[in-house]
N, C-alpha and C positions, 0 to 999 in steps of 0.2 A: 498965590498968595497961601490957598489951603494945604497946598502940599509943605510949604514952608514952615505953616504954623504947628501941622502934624509933626514934622521934623524935629522943633522946637519941643513939642511937648515928647517925643520918646526920649530924647536927650536929657530932660528935666526929670523926668520919671525914673530915669534909672537909678537903680539902688546897688550902691559897690557890694561885692560878696568877696568870697576866698577867691572864686576866680580870674578877680579883677585885678586884686592885688598883687597875687602869687606869680605871674610871668615878670611883674617889674621886681619884687624881691628878687627873684631867678638872676634877673639880669644884673643886678648891683651885685650879686654874689661873686656871676661868671667874671667879673673884671676886676674881684677882690676886693669891693669895697663892703666887706661884710658888717660892718658900722651902720652904713646906709640902711641895709639890708635889715639888719635887727630892728633901726627906729622904725622902718615901714611898718614890720610884723607889732611892734608896740599900738602903732599908729591905727591899724587895724582894731587891736582891741578895744582901744577909744571909741573908734568908731559904731561898736556893738557888733563887729564881723567876728564871727568865731575861725581863727586859722586853721586849716585842715595841717593833717600830718606831712604833705607836702608842702605847707608854708615851711614848715619848722626846719624842715630837712633842706630845703634851699637855703635858710640862713646857715645850717651846720654846715652845710656842704661848702659854703664860702669860708667858713670859718677853718675848717678842716686844711682847704686849699693852702689858706693865709699861715695854717700853722698857730693859729689862735687859741693854742691851748687851756688859758682858763675861761676863755669866754664860752667854749665850746664844753666846758665841767660843766658853769654855772646854766648853761640851757638845757644840757641833756636832764640836769635836775630841775628844773622850770618845768618839762615835759613831764616826768614822772610824776612831780607834785602834783597834777592836774587830775588826778582821779579819771582820767580817759581811756576807755577800753582800746584807742586807737592810735595812743599814746605813749611811749614811743613805740614807733612801727622796725620795722627789723632793719631797713635802711639805715634809720638815726644810729642803731648800736653799731653798725658796721662804719660808719664815719666814725663815729665817736673811739673805735675801737682803733681805728687807725690814726686818729689824731694822739691818742696813747702811746702806740707803739712810735709814731715819730719823734714825739718828744720824750721816750727811755722812760715814760711813767709805767713800770710794768705792775705797779699795785693796780693803777688805773684799768690798765688792759684786764686783769683778771677782775675786777668787780663788774667790767661791762660783760665780761661772759658769764659770770656767775648771775645777773639780773636778766640777760637773755635767756637762761636756763631757768630761769623762775616764771618766765614767759613762755616758755616752751618755744621761743625762737633757735633755731639753726646756727650758729654761726658758721659762714663760708670758711674754704681752705685758707685764701688768702689773710682772714682776721686771724683763725686760729695758728697760721703757721708764725704770723707776724706776732703776736703774745706770744707764744713755746720762744723765740728768737730773743725779744728785748728781757724775758725773764732767766735766759743762756747767759746773756749779755751783764746783767745784774746781779749774778752770781745766785741766785734762786733756781737752779737746778731742779730742786725736790717739786717744786710749785710747775716747773718746766713737765716734768716727767710726768706727773699727776695727771694733768691737762690731757697728754700724749696716750697717755693708758687708757684714759678716760674714753678715748675712740675707737674701743674695742680692737678686735681680730684684723680688720684690714683697714688700717690709717691711710689717708692720700697721700700721694708723693710728697706735696708741700710741707706737711706735718714731719715727714718722716727724716724728710733732709732739715730739717729747723732743728729736730730732736738731735740727731746727730751730730751737727753740728754746735750743738747748746752741751751737750754731755762730752765732747773732745776738749771744749774750751776749757769748760769746767773741771777736764781731767779725771772723769768717773768714767774708766775703761769696760767695769764691772757692766755697767748699764750699754755701753756702745758695744759690748758681745751677746749680750741678751738681746738688744735689739735687732742686731743684723742676724743673730740664729733665727728669732721669730720672724724677719723679713725671708729668710733666704729656706724657711721651709713651707710659705705662704705659697700659692699656685701661679702657676705661670704667667696669671693677667697681671700679676705685680712686677714684672719684668721692669715697666719703665721708671716704677719707684727704687727696683733694688740699680738702676743706672744711676736715677738721683742719688743716694744713698752712697754710691762710690764716689762720686763725685763731691759730697758733702763734706767724706772722711779723708779726702786730699785736703780739701779747703781748709778746713778745720786742723788738721794736723799743724797743716804748714802754718797755720796763724798761732797754733798753739804753741810751735817750736821756737817762732820767731820771737813772741812775747815772753818765751823763760829764757831769751837770749841776751 
């Protein structure tokens, strides 16, 4: 009987914290039920439990996977308005950028990149190339070029492929030649980028000619 009473005492004395809430939030998000994940996040706060960046990211991941654009934008703004040094995190912005790209929201994608820069975060190659691509598709080739040229003398393959597609799609042939010359003058370590660029030119030229016909 003493063991059962001690067990009861342990259970009743358990105080919920971010570690107890977050796995359940993640479970809801993983099955696509981000509204329940968000509701549980709000319940945490009502219970005076401070959500961690992982808690927020779990909800944001569900929104991204479900392509819930408006909800994702609102959650990112909520995170930014809390004046916490840990919010949003690098992964939070990466998820948000992916959400913008998936919804062809070039302005939102560029905004995420700008805010990442302000917080000294470095976007990964998938995020950067995605935003370049969506800017190109939206005929905002100048912005795409600005992002690409900000990568310096050794841009990665993903960004190079994206910018060449964007320039070809917008028929900016001078820019295509400029980037190709720069690429060809790079070291042999950029061979994979040149191969990717050749593929990009072929694909983009095909799409450009088919759209004009």
